[in-house]
C-alpha angles and dihedrals in degrees: 000000000000092000091051093050092046088054090049090056092049093045093051092050091052098043097043108037116180120256103229092197090068092054098084089057091058102040118172124271118234128212137166109221124218093260093051101262113146106223125199118185131183116176114215115176099177091094129031090234132112123201123193128189118189113193117191123188092235102110129137091281086075097056129086119252093245090056098048109165094032096114093047093046091050091052091046091055097051095091094035093089139322133208090274105026136051122226090256093050091054094049093043092050096052095040092050090064093042094247133127134232119183142163131209134188124219145167100259101021144352125235136214112195130195131185123178142149111267093248089061097047094112091057090043094055091043091056094039094053092042095056093045099044105029111034112160099206092206116198094236092053092047090053092047094049092046091053092049093050093046091051089053091050090051091051091050090059087073095050110090095201092053091046090052094046095051092047090049096053092045091051095044100043101030111181094000112108090245086069092063125077111255091227092053125221134286089257098048093045089057089055094056116099132192088253090056091053095046092047092048090051093050093046101045108022095084130142090235088057092052139095117193115194118189121187127173146043099350130105125225090250092053091046094049090052092052094046092049091052100043109025112024093084087063101105123214123231135184109278123214116248112241115243105198128181112245115244112248123235114232117243092200138017116288114206122192117189117193117191116226126155096241135139090224131047119228108217132191121176121180151100144210115324136182138301119248093249093057108123089221090063094104096047089047090051092054092044093050092049089058093044102046113320097082100075111220090000093062128099094234092054093045093050105035101033108024101034103029103023093221099135142013092225134014126173146162134207144175112225105203114191136169100274104020142339145211142223122216140170117198144181146149119238140158112287089241092058098044094104092051093047092051090047091053093049090054091044092055092045090053093045094056089046094055108027129057116246118243125263090247094051091051093045094047092048093051092046093052097044094048095037095051094044095089089059087068091064105035099113140038091255094049093046091051093049092044095050091048091057092044089056096042093053093040095239096147131240090268089065092106090061095037098050094073091047092051093050094044090051093061113111134195088254089054090053091051092047098050093041089054091046103042105029117075121191094176106046111040143128116250120192120188122180112186147075101328096193093055094040093052091192117211091197 
């Protein structure tokens, strides 16, 4: 039965794809429920499927440094048993109806996601509310999840790109929570007790810390009935305001060399970036597309891959989060060409800081960013995730219409201004993982 229903879900998604262009005409409704839950609802009757994303402001930014990994572990354990159900009972119940129920940790918030056929929505909400409100945090499950996470951390120590990424975020953000791995470390995981997990859940898993986004074949009346039954006994409490240390800007380059016997060097060069609510976000997005975010259309790819043959792939991106952000450019190249590759990254960063981009570069970047935007909202799951982020970052439900306007309004002068303001070719963090003797870095 469960295999048949899983196939039905897949078949429906393939046969009846969403038309993203119709999305703006049926934008979600937004309500604040009596217990403080922020509710977003978008009714889509094309498919008999309902998708729910619950985002709770209980990410790693809310944990103490000595308990790094606590938020992620707590989220991991939600569906590993409740007061009335075992882990197996939860997984068997959702799999039997061909649905899915998953949890995910994060820096700013954690998510619990549900997808079921409409006919199984009662069961879906029963399971969803149970794992969020009544997790058991059994000792055997805590031990099992800790072991699994630590094994993953050990494996990552052999992955050069992960090593470089972790070193980069630690160097850029310092004592800020963004500088710590969401999954924690072997040492901090060992320090986490059941009492820590239970206390974290009680303190941060609050309805007034929660966004529930529901997209699919369900009316507002049906949804209200389900919420009343399964979530309105969830009582709100005062939540503690987060006091986070501000990341510190570097006043000189910081170079971290990590020895690994590899034929290629893994390189990340970057620094602090911008927060998501920065009004320059859209100009920065266009600028970064031209610099290194546009794949084969970007300057970094054209220079370093196509013209000089130094790397198969090179890219840049601005990661803009709630409390801070980062910029980074990255590639893999032969150890012997590491110096040249770094030099060319800095050269392209300086060029876009000091010279106006061409009309064609600006036009192509705008066309891609606006043209690809509908692909971000072409399914129930994507719409639910998108709306959750729109609400979390306070972008407004008219964001779908405004995004194109914001991108189209970017000028060449804007590109020059934000590149000069947010790209730094003097004070940066440089991470190189590779054979240091062969690379002979001059940095």
